[in-house]
VMD Tcl script that draws the C-alpha trace (Angstrom):
set ca {
  {-48.18 54.75 -8.73}
  {-45.24 57.21 -8.66}
  {-44.45 60.85 -7.82}
  {-43.64 61.72 -11.39}
  {-46.76 60.21 -13.02}
  {-49.75 62.40 -12.52}
  {-51.41 62.21 -15.96}
  {-53.59 59.09 -16.45}
  {-55.48 58.60 -19.69}
  {-59.06 57.74 -19.31}
  {-58.74 54.85 -21.60}
  {-56.20 53.31 -19.21}
  {-58.33 54.18 -16.25}
  {-61.47 52.70 -17.60}
  {-59.36 49.50 -18.78}
  {-58.29 48.98 -15.12}
  {-61.86 49.34 -13.98}
  {-62.65 46.34 -16.30}
  {-59.42 44.44 -15.52}
  {-59.50 44.58 -11.76}
  {-62.87 42.73 -11.31}
  {-62.37 40.59 -14.43}
  {-61.33 37.47 -12.58}
  {-63.94 37.97 -9.85}
  {-66.62 38.17 -12.37}
  {-65.55 35.66 -14.86}
  {-63.88 32.81 -12.82}
  {-65.71 33.10 -9.36}
  {-68.91 34.26 -11.13}
  {-69.71 36.83 -8.56}
  {-72.19 39.33 -9.80}
  {-72.06 43.16 -9.56}
  {-75.79 43.04 -10.12}
  {-77.55 42.90 -13.36}
  {-77.98 46.82 -13.48}
  {-74.38 47.49 -12.70}
  {-72.44 48.82 -15.65}
  {-69.06 47.20 -14.64}
  {-70.74 43.69 -14.75}
  {-72.47 44.36 -18.14}
  {-69.43 45.83 -19.74}
  {-67.29 43.09 -18.64}
  {-69.57 40.56 -20.38}
  {-69.61 42.61 -23.43}
  {-65.79 43.19 -23.70}
  {-65.18 39.47 -23.05}
  {-67.27 38.77 -26.19}
  {-65.67 41.55 -28.31}
  {-62.01 40.81 -27.46}
  {-62.01 37.10 -26.86}
  {-60.00 37.45 -23.71}
  {-59.69 34.36 -21.46}
  {-61.44 34.30 -18.05}
  {-58.09 33.88 -16.21}
  {-56.01 36.36 -18.22}
  {-53.45 38.45 -16.26}
  {-54.64 41.87 -15.21}
  {-51.84 43.75 -16.97}
  {-52.41 41.95 -20.13}
  {-56.09 42.91 -20.07}
  {-55.12 46.54 -19.45}
  {-52.72 46.45 -22.31}
  {-55.05 44.73 -24.74}
  {-58.10 47.15 -23.85}
  {-55.84 50.29 -23.97}
  {-54.63 49.45 -27.34}
  {-57.81 47.93 -28.81}
  {-59.17 49.36 -32.09}
  {-62.47 47.67 -31.74}
  {-65.07 50.34 -31.70}
  {-67.35 48.29 -29.60}
  {-64.67 47.86 -27.06}
  {-63.90 51.58 -27.03}
  {-67.65 52.43 -26.63}
  {-67.98 49.98 -23.66}
  {-64.89 51.53 -21.91}
  {-66.13 55.09 -22.43}
  {-69.60 54.38 -21.06}
  {-67.86 54.79 -17.70}
  {-67.09 58.41 -18.68}
  {-70.68 59.32 -18.17}
  {-70.74 59.14 -14.53}
  {-67.73 57.91 -12.62}
  {-64.91 60.52 -13.19}
  {-66.88 63.65 -12.20}
  {-69.15 62.15 -9.54}
  {-66.12 60.77 -7.72}
  {-65.24 64.40 -7.10}
  {-68.73 65.33 -5.53}
  {-67.18 65.49 -2.04}
  {-65.23 68.53 -3.15}
  {-68.00 70.14 -5.05}
  {-71.25 68.81 -3.73}
  {-73.96 67.05 -5.36}
  {-75.71 69.97 -6.89}
  {-72.92 70.91 -9.33}
  {-73.26 69.95 -12.91}
  {-70.86 67.78 -14.94}
  {-69.69 70.88 -16.85}
  {-69.12 72.92 -13.68}
  {-67.20 69.96 -11.91}
  {-65.03 69.61 -15.09}
  {-64.25 73.42 -15.17}
  {-63.60 73.74 -11.42}
  {-61.42 70.68 -11.26}
  {-58.94 72.20 -13.68}
  {-58.11 74.86 -11.17}
  {-58.20 72.15 -8.28}
  {-60.78 74.15 -6.62}
  {-61.31 73.01 -2.95}
  {-58.03 71.03 -3.31}
  {-59.90 68.36 -5.27}
  {-58.10 65.12 -5.98}
  {-57.58 65.55 -9.85}
  {-58.38 67.75 -12.81}
  {-60.68 66.37 -15.46}
  {-60.24 66.59 -19.26}
  {-61.95 64.87 -22.16}
  {-59.27 62.27 -22.48}
  {-57.41 62.26 -19.26}
  {-57.25 63.00 -15.48}
  {-54.39 64.97 -13.96}
  {-53.62 64.32 -10.20}
  {-53.43 67.31 -7.95}
  {-49.73 67.49 -7.03}
  {-50.66 68.41 -3.42}
  {-52.26 64.82 -2.93}
  {-49.55 62.78 -4.57}
  {-47.38 62.21 -1.45}
  {-50.38 61.43 0.70}
  {-51.59 58.81 -1.83}
  {-48.16 57.16 -2.16}
  {-47.72 57.05 1.62}
  {-51.13 55.63 2.28}
  {-51.88 53.48 -0.81}
  {-52.14 50.26 1.19}
  {-54.74 51.68 3.50}
  {-56.61 53.17 0.57}
  {-56.60 49.84 -1.26}
  {-57.75 48.00 1.81}
  {-60.52 50.52 2.37}
  {-61.68 49.97 -1.30}
  {-61.60 46.20 -1.20}
  {-63.46 46.07 2.18}
  {-66.26 48.20 0.93}
  {-66.18 46.30 -2.33}
  {-66.55 42.98 -0.43}
  {-69.54 44.42 1.60}
  {-71.13 45.70 -1.76}
  {-70.79 42.33 -3.44}
  {-71.81 40.21 -0.51}
  {-75.16 41.97 -0.44}
  {-75.69 41.23 -4.00}
  {-74.50 37.59 -3.89}
  {-75.98 36.09 -0.68}
  {-75.45 32.57 -1.65}
  {-71.74 32.90 -2.58}
  {-69.16 32.19 0.22}
  {-65.72 33.70 0.77}
  {-66.40 37.07 -1.21}
  {-63.10 38.62 0.13}
  {-61.04 35.64 -1.21}
  {-62.51 36.38 -4.70}
  {-61.63 39.87 -5.09}
  {-58.12 39.32 -6.44}
  {-56.64 36.65 -8.70}
  {-54.41 34.38 -6.52}
  {-50.74 34.46 -7.78}
  {-50.52 30.67 -7.66}
  {-53.23 28.11 -7.15}
  {-52.65 25.45 -4.71}
  {-51.44 22.23 -6.63}
  {-52.84 19.95 -3.88}
  {-49.51 18.01 -3.60}
  {-49.87 17.64 0.11}
  {-53.52 16.46 -0.11}
  {-52.28 13.76 -2.73}
  {-49.24 12.65 -0.88}
  {-50.29 12.69 2.63}
  {-53.86 11.70 2.40}
  {-55.11 10.12 -0.89}
  {-51.89 8.17 -1.54}
  {-52.22 6.56 1.75}
  {-55.69 5.44 0.70}
  {-54.40 4.05 -2.56}
  {-51.51 2.17 -0.62}
  {-54.29 0.42 1.41}
  {-56.78 -0.06 -1.53}
  {-54.58 -0.46 -4.59}
  {-57.33 0.79 -6.84}
  {-60.30 3.08 -6.60}
  {-63.14 3.54 -9.16}
  {-63.62 7.06 -10.37}
  {-67.03 8.22 -9.31}
  {-67.54 10.14 -12.62}
  {-66.32 7.58 -15.28}
  {-65.98 4.32 -13.54}
  {-62.43 3.95 -14.64}
  {-59.93 2.14 -12.38}
  {-57.55 4.72 -10.62}
  {-54.22 3.93 -9.02}
  {-51.54 5.80 -7.05}
  {-49.80 6.73 -10.32}
  {-52.78 7.70 -12.26}
  {-55.38 9.97 -10.67}
  {-56.27 13.71 -10.20}
  {-57.22 15.32 -7.13}
  {-60.49 16.97 -7.95}
  {-62.93 19.41 -6.03}
  {-66.40 17.80 -5.86}
  {-68.00 21.34 -5.65}
  {-65.90 23.60 -7.82}
  {-63.14 25.48 -6.17}
  {-64.27 28.68 -7.94}
  {-67.38 28.36 -5.87}
  {-66.12 27.25 -2.41}
  {-62.64 28.78 -2.73}
  {-61.02 26.41 -0.41}
  {-59.05 22.99 -0.54}
  {-60.57 21.29 2.50}
  {-60.46 17.56 2.27}
  {-64.13 16.94 2.71}
  {-64.65 18.40 -0.80}
  {-61.79 16.53 -2.58}
  {-62.03 13.20 -4.27}
  {-59.62 11.14 -6.66}
  {-60.87 11.41 -10.31}
  {-59.97 10.35 -13.79}
  {-57.41 12.79 -14.86}
  {-58.85 12.73 -18.41}
  {-62.26 13.77 -16.98}
  {-61.03 16.34 -14.56}
  {-60.40 18.97 -17.19}
  {-63.74 18.13 -18.78}
  {-65.55 18.66 -15.50}
  {-64.00 22.24 -15.22}
  {-66.25 24.29 -12.78}
  {-69.37 22.24 -13.37}
  {-71.56 21.12 -10.50}
  {-72.09 17.33 -10.08}
  {-75.60 16.02 -9.69}
  {-76.03 14.70 -6.19}
  {-78.51 11.97 -7.61}
  {-75.75 10.76 -9.94}
  {-72.64 11.10 -7.93}
  {-73.00 11.65 -4.28}
  {-73.35 8.00 -3.30}
  {-69.91 7.15 -4.86}
  {-68.53 10.42 -3.44}
  {-69.62 9.54 0.20}
  {-68.43 6.04 0.05}
  {-64.88 6.87 -0.92}
  {-64.82 9.72 1.58}
  {-65.90 7.65 4.50}
  {-63.51 4.89 3.55}
  {-60.65 7.37 3.08}
  {-61.30 8.92 6.58}
  {-61.29 5.46 8.15}
  {-58.06 4.41 6.42}
  {-56.15 7.62 7.15}
  {-57.47 7.58 10.73}
  {-56.07 4.14 11.05}
  {-52.67 4.66 9.17}
  {-51.91 8.22 9.87}
  {-54.07 9.19 12.91}
  {-52.14 12.54 13.42}
  {-52.85 13.86 9.90}
  {-53.86 17.45 9.91}
  {-56.08 16.80 7.04}
  {-58.57 14.77 9.28}
  {-59.21 18.07 11.06}
  {-60.78 19.50 7.86}
  {-63.78 17.29 8.71}
  {-64.32 19.23 12.02}
  {-65.92 21.98 10.02}
  {-68.78 19.54 9.25}
  {-69.04 17.50 12.50}
  {-68.59 20.16 15.14}
  {-69.73 18.04 18.14}
  {-67.02 15.53 18.12}
  {-65.23 14.84 21.36}
  {-62.10 13.77 19.37}
  {-61.02 13.15 15.99}
  {-60.97 9.46 16.70}
  {-64.80 9.55 16.75}
  {-65.07 10.88 13.21}
  {-66.05 7.46 11.71}
  {-68.92 7.05 14.09}
  {-70.47 10.42 13.13}
  {-69.68 10.12 9.37}
  {-73.29 9.44 8.35}
  {-74.54 9.82 4.66}
  {-77.31 12.10 5.56}
  {-75.34 14.45 7.76}
  {-72.73 14.63 4.94}
  {-75.26 15.05 2.24}
  {-76.97 17.74 4.19}
  {-73.77 19.82 3.86}
  {-73.55 19.61 0.15}
  {-77.22 19.93 -0.92}
  {-77.54 23.67 -0.03}
  {-74.06 24.39 -1.43}
  {-75.03 22.83 -4.72}
  {-78.36 24.78 -5.05}
  {-76.81 27.95 -4.13}
  {-74.01 27.43 -6.57}
  {-76.50 26.66 -9.32}
  {-78.59 29.86 -8.48}
  {-75.30 31.84 -8.68}
  {-74.77 30.82 -12.32}
  {-72.75 27.45 -12.14}
  {-74.02 24.80 -14.49}
  {-74.68 21.19 -13.84}
  {-72.26 18.60 -15.17}
  {-73.71 16.25 -17.94}
  {-73.01 12.47 -17.45}
  {-70.39 11.16 -19.81}
}
mol new
graphics top color blue
foreach p $ca { graphics top sphere $p radius 0.5 }
foreach p [lrange $ca 0 end-1] q [lrange $ca 1 end] { graphics top cylinder $p $q radius 0.2 }
display resetview
């Protein structure tokens, strides 16, 4: 936003309304509610435009703003039915008609925020300096209320605030690999992949999230496991069946904790497990409480809630 740009086309405005929550809806599978227009139109536009789920926001805005697809244009302008004029209701009251709000806004009645036209909005010059000066607070206010709105509609999804904005760079898990799993491989030599049964070694494995990152939104060690790198991309954000994969996952997790505790007892990654076993007197007691049932009791509800939120189960190779 700049002081010399006070005219915004509705096509651009509506494109941003789709692009900003694009990653939230498509990658993290957070729902705006099946009756919500934004969620529905994002699903439609993804089909119309063949845009990838992790596309950059500015690229999405550019593609949608320039799209000649009539279905896309219709989907974007569905927002014109309610959003632009009802946003001005604090200045005009809820009893004014759409026509009256459009007409009154063009004279900036009651010092309203912007003027409405059929193809654009024009910011009230008296508001521009305020908006620029306070843009950070206004964004935070919007994101806070969006997080509250989405959490009510997604009670089974954790870390909603972390899923509102696409991260600039995902953690490559280099530290987890070098300082935890490589220590395990140095001791064991080889590990069987819990998914494919392939022999893994220190130079040939991927660090994989057992429950998808797009659901848990963290890289804590208790949810990581070495995996066949060829299978890792196939698994993507699918959920592992506990019946098929948990036993192997638990065994390597327990053995890894014992090895790292012995070889690198000061490793910060061991403290990740304190989120699961909260009654420990000290990290050295971790192997004594690392029971299969307690470990499984953590994953079982997470898997169920993730599936109820739209994540699909992994099919066995």
